[in-house]
C-alpha positions in Angstrom: -1.4 11.6 9.6 -1.7 7.9 9.5 0.9 7.5 12.2 -1.1 9.8 14.5 -4.2 7.8 13.8 -2.5 4.5 14.5 -0.9 5.9 17.8 -4.3 7.2 18.9 -6.3 4.0 18.4 -6.0 3.0 22.0 -8.0 6.0 22.9 -10.6 5.1 20.3 -11.4 1.8 22.0 -13.1 3.6 24.8 -15.8 4.6 22.3 -16.5 1.2 21.0 -19.3 -0.8 22.5 -18.5 -3.5 25.0 -19.8 -6.3 22.8 -17.7 -5.3 19.8 -14.5 -7.4 19.2 -11.7 -5.6 17.5 -9.0 -7.7 16.0 -5.4 -6.9 15.2 -6.1 -7.3 11.5 -8.8 -4.7 11.8 -6.4 -2.2 13.4 -3.8 -2.9 10.8 -6.2 -2.6 7.8 -6.4 0.6 5.9 -10.2 0.2 5.5 -10.7 0.1 9.3 -8.6 3.3 9.7 -10.6 5.0 7.0 -13.8 3.9 8.6 -12.7 5.4 11.9 -11.8 8.7 10.2 -15.1 8.8 8.4 -17.0 8.2 11.7 -15.2 11.1 13.3 -14.2 9.3 16.5 -13.2 11.4 19.4 -9.5 10.5 19.1 -9.4 12.6 16.0 -9.1 15.7 18.2 -5.3 15.4 17.9 -5.5 15.1 14.1 -5.4 18.5 12.3 -8.2 19.1 9.7 -10.5 16.5 11.2 -14.0 17.6 12.3 -13.2 17.1 16.0 -10.1 19.2 15.7 -11.9 22.2 14.1 -14.8 21.9 16.5 -12.4 22.3 19.4 -10.6 25.2 17.7 -14.1 26.8 17.1 -15.0 26.3 20.8 -11.6 27.9 21.8 -12.3 30.9 19.6 -15.7 31.5 21.0 -14.4 31.2 24.6 -11.7 33.8 23.7 -14.4 36.1 22.3 -16.5 35.7 25.5 -13.5 36.5 27.7 -11.8 39.2 25.7 -14.7 40.7 23.8 -15.2 41.1 20.1 -12.1 41.8 18.0 -12.0 45.5 17.0 -9.7 45.1 13.9 -9.5 42.2 11.5 -7.1 42.5 8.7 -6.7 40.1 5.9 -3.9 40.6 3.3 -3.1 38.7 0.2 -0.8 39.2 -2.7 -2.6 39.6 -6.0 0.2 37.8 -7.8 -1.8 37.2 -11.0 -2.2 40.9 -11.6 1.3 41.8 -10.4 3.1 41.9 -13.7 6.5 42.8 -12.2 6.4 39.7 -10.1 5.3 37.5 -13.0 8.2 39.0 -15.1 10.7 38.2 -12.4 9.4 34.6 -11.9 9.5 34.0 -15.6 13.1 35.3 -15.8 14.2 33.0 -13.0 12.5 29.9 -14.4 13.6 30.5 -18.0 17.4 31.1 -17.5 17.3 34.9 -17.7 15.0 35.4 -20.7 12.8 38.4 -20.4 9.0 38.6 -21.0 7.1 41.7 -21.9 4.5 43.3 -19.6 1.7 42.5 -22.1 2.7 38.8 -22.2 2.9 38.7 -18.4 -0.6 40.2 -18.0 
């Protein structure tokens, strides 16, 4: 992520006031980079998990909903691995060189 931030700093200079002088030491300092990240500068659009990135994804999603309509089916699936005793027994067996564990101990 830091490499993307460093490579995107030239874009960030467009959003700095004309009277501000930015030195090479500021660009190379970690504090300056962290300050840029905290200020949510526009160059963060290319950085995943930044506020700008997710606001663009949200805007894209809303435009898709406007064009295509509301989704009719939304399915979310997840494995309930904590309550899946067969899986827990198998994982225990792999980790502990073939030793078995009872269903009661796995639950």
